[in-house]
C-alpha positions in Angstrom: -42.5 -8.8 -17.8 -43.1 -12.6 -18.9 -45.4 -10.7 -21.5 -43.3 -7.9 -23.0 -40.7 -10.4 -23.0 -43.0 -12.7 -25.0 -43.6 -9.6 -27.4 -40.4 -9.4 -27.7 -39.7 -13.2 -29.3 -42.5 -12.1 -31.6 -39.8 -9.8 -33.3 -36.5 -11.0 -32.7 -34.6 -12.2 -36.0 -33.7 -16.0 -34.3 -30.0 -15.5 -35.3 -29.1 -12.3 -34.2 -30.1 -10.5 -30.3 -29.0 -7.1 -29.8 -27.9 -6.4 -26.5 -27.6 -2.9 -26.0 -25.0 -1.9 -22.8 -22.8 1.1 -21.6 -19.5 1.3 -23.5 -17.4 1.9 -20.3 -19.2 -2.0 -19.1 -18.9 -3.2 -22.8 -15.0 -5.1 -21.7 -15.7 -6.1 -18.6 -19.3 -8.1 -20.6 -17.0 -8.8 -22.9 -14.2 -10.9 -20.9 -16.7 -11.8 -18.8 -17.9 -14.1 -21.1 -14.6 -14.9 -22.6 -14.0 -16.4 -19.3 -17.3 -18.1 -18.6 -17.6 -19.3 -21.4 -13.7 -20.5 -22.2 -11.0 -18.6 -25.5 -12.0 -22.1 -27.4 -15.7 -21.1 -27.2 -16.3 -17.8 -28.0 -15.7 -15.1 -30.7 -15.4 -12.5 -32.5 -16.2 -12.0 -36.2 -15.8 -10.1 -39.4 -17.0 -8.4 -42.2 -16.7 -8.5 -45.3 -16.2 -5.9 -47.9 -17.0 -8.1 -51.3 -15.9 -6.0 -54.8 -18.6 -5.4 -57.2 -19.1 -6.5 -61.1 -18.4 -2.2 -61.3 -15.3 -1.7 -59.0 -13.6 -4.3 -61.2 -14.5 -2.7 -64.3 -13.7 0.8 -63.0 -10.2 -0.3 -62.2 -9.5 -2.5 -65.4 -10.5 0.3 -68.1 -8.1 3.0 -67.5 -5.5 0.2 -68.3 -6.3 0.0 -71.8 -6.9 3.4 -72.3 -4.6 4.8 -75.7 -3.0 1.1 -76.2 -2.5 0.3 -80.2 -6.0 -1.6 -80.9 -8.0 -0.9 -78.0 -9.6 1.9 -79.6 -10.3 3.0 -76.0 -9.4 6.5 -75.2 -10.2 9.3 -72.9 -12.9 10.6 -74.4 -14.1 6.6 -74.2 -12.6 6.4 -70.5 -14.8 8.8 -69.4 -18.1 8.0 -71.1 -17.5 4.5 -69.7 -16.8 5.6 -66.5 -19.9 7.6 -66.2 -22.0 5.1 -68.0 -20.9 2.5 -65.1 -20.8 4.4 -62.1 -24.8 5.5 -62.9 -25.4 1.8 -62.6 -22.7 1.3 -59.8 -25.5 -0.6 -57.3 -27.2 -3.0 -60.2 -25.3 -7.0 -60.3 -24.8 -6.4 -63.3 -24.0 -2.8 -63.9 -22.2 -3.3 -67.3 -25.1 -4.9 -68.9 -27.1 -2.4 -67.7 -24.7 0.4 -68.9 -24.7 -1.0 -72.4 -28.7 -1.1 -72.8 -29.0 2.5 -71.6 -26.4 4.2 -74.0 -25.6 3.4 -77.5 -22.0 4.7 -77.5 -21.4 1.8 -74.5 -22.3 -0.1 -76.5 -20.5 0.2 -79.2 -16.9 0.3 -77.1 -18.2 -3.2 -75.5 -18.6 -4.8 -79.5 -15.5 -2.9 -81.2 -13.0 -3.9 -78.4 -12.3 -7.4 -77.8 -9.5 -6.7 -75.0 -12.4 -4.5 -73.2 -14.4 -7.8 -73.3 -12.2 -9.3 -71.8 -12.0 -6.7 -69.3 -15.8 -7.8 -68.7 -14.7 -11.3 -68.0 -12.2 -10.0 -65.9 -14.9 -7.9 -64.2 -17.8 -11.3 -64.2 -15.3 -13.5 -62.4 -14.5 -11.4 -59.7 -17.8 -10.0 -58.5 -18.3 -11.5 -55.0 -14.9 -12.1 -54.2 -13.4 -10.2 -50.7 -12.0 -7.1 -51.6 -10.8 -6.1 -47.3 -12.2 -7.5 -43.7 -12.9 -5.8 -40.6 -13.7 -6.9 -37.4 -17.2 -6.6 -36.2 -18.0 -3.4 -34.4 -20.5 -5.5 -31.7 -20.7 -9.3 -32.9 -19.4 -12.1 -30.8 -20.8 -15.6 -30.5 -21.2 -18.6 -27.8 -20.0 -22.4 -29.1 -20.8 -26.1 -27.3 -17.4 -27.1 -29.2 -14.3 -25.7 -30.1 -15.1 -22.4 -32.8 -12.2 -24.2 -34.8 -14.4 -27.2 -36.0 -16.6 -25.2 -37.4 -14.6 -22.9 -39.9 -11.2 -21.5 -40.1 -10.5 -19.1 -37.3 -8.1 -16.4 -36.4 -6.3 -14.2 -34.1 -5.3 -10.4 -33.9 -2.1 -10.2 -32.6 -2.3 -7.4 -30.7 -5.1 -8.4 -28.8 -5.2 -11.5 -28.0 -8.5 -11.4 -29.7 -10.1 -14.5 -31.5 -12.3 -14.2 -35.0 -14.4 -16.7 -36.5 -14.0 -16.2 -40.6 -16.8 -16.3 -41.7 -19.8 -14.2 -42.9 -22.7 -13.2 -41.3 -24.9 -15.7 -43.6 -21.7 -18.5 -42.4 -22.3 -18.1 -39.5 -26.2 -18.2 -39.6 -26.3 -20.8 -41.7 -23.8 -22.8 -39.6 -26.6 -22.8 -36.8 -25.0 -20.0 -34.5 -26.8 -17.1 -32.9 -25.2 -14.0 -32.6 -24.9 -11.5 -29.7 -24.7 -7.8 -30.9 -22.8 -5.8 -28.1 -23.8 -2.9 -28.8 -22.5 0.0 -27.2 -24.6 3.5 -26.8 -23.6 6.4 -25.0 -27.2 6.7 -24.7 -26.9 4.4 -21.4 -23.8 5.9 -20.5 -25.6 9.3 -20.0 -28.7 7.5 -18.3 -26.0 5.9 -15.6 -24.0 9.3 -14.9 -27.9 10.5 -14.3 -28.1 7.9 -12.0 -25.3 8.5 -10.1 -25.9 12.5 -10.0 -29.5 11.5 -8.5 -28.0 9.5 -5.7 -25.7 12.1 -5.1 -27.9 15.1 -4.9 -30.8 13.2 -3.0 -32.9 10.6 -2.3 -34.1 9.9 -5.4 -33.7 6.4 -6.8 -34.7 5.7 -10.8 -35.9 2.4 -11.4 -36.5 1.8 -14.8 -38.3 -0.9 -14.4 -40.9 1.7 -13.2 -42.7 4.4 -15.7 -44.9 7.5 -14.8 -47.4 8.6 -16.5 -45.9 11.5 -18.1 -43.7 9.7 -19.9 -46.5 7.8 -21.5 -48.1 11.3 -21.7 -44.8 12.4 -23.7 -44.7 10.3 -26.1 -48.3 10.6 -26.8 -48.2 14.2 -28.3 -45.6 13.3 -30.2 -42.2 14.7 -28.1 -39.9 11.9 -28.9 -36.7 13.7 -31.1 -33.7 12.2 -29.9 -35.8 8.6 -29.2 -34.2 6.0 -31.0 -37.3 3.8 -33.6 -39.8 6.5 -33.1 -37.5 9.8 -33.8 -39.8 10.9 -37.5 -42.9 12.4 -38.4 -44.2 8.6 -39.2 -43.0 7.5 -35.3 -43.8 10.2 -34.3 -48.0 10.5 -36.3 -48.0 6.9 -34.9 -47.2 7.7 -31.2 -49.7 10.5 -31.4 -52.9 7.7 -33.1 -52.3 4.9 -30.2 -51.3 6.5 -27.3 -49.4 4.2 -25.7 -49.6 3.8 -21.7 -47.1 0.7 -21.1 -43.8 -0.5 -22.7 -46.1 -3.7 -24.5 -47.8 -1.2 -26.2 -44.8 0.6 -27.8 -43.8 -3.5 -28.5 -46.8 -4.2 -30.7 -46.6 -1.0 -32.6 -43.2 -0.9 -33.3 -40.4 -3.8 -33.8 -37.6 -3.8 -31.5 -33.7 -4.4 -32.7 
């Protein structure tokens, strides 16, 4: 497996390692990590949702409808909302809407209040709207995690969190482990248990027989992660892999 490990190392993101595990074993693995390294040296991560400029202007604009001297009525609001929603994914959705729609441009030009709303939207863009627990991310630190940034604790579970987004965690030099709970791992474990109960067959995950490679090379890979696409099937048919190393070279592993 050393050769395979070398292939994987070439593709891994330096600040992120994914580990696929059974959902049945995930709680015990997390407990082991915390027991081994200590509660103050391990932490889960959070995912932050940030406001977009479009979100803010869509919240503020309805407050200006039918206000004296504002010049924004229901029909104008509808025009503005439709234009903003069409450009919502843009970082500067308002500018895009103004450039593409003369009626929207006139709305902003004739309404000082709407211009103030735009300034507020610009100022709040990128601000944290809400946060939630990262579904799988965890870090291990040689120093106490609290020395690197603000921390919090879930009052119900006692789970410790490093309250930094992923980019900040990466800049701090942490290597993030994603302990991914896969139902497929549960199925494999269950199949192995059944085979052991009904026969003397022992499944060795290090040995992949010729029939598996022939099946993959024929394009029969529906449901297989990374290759369950028309491009994945076409690639496997063309290159006919015969080892794990071949697969690793064909597709960047997670």
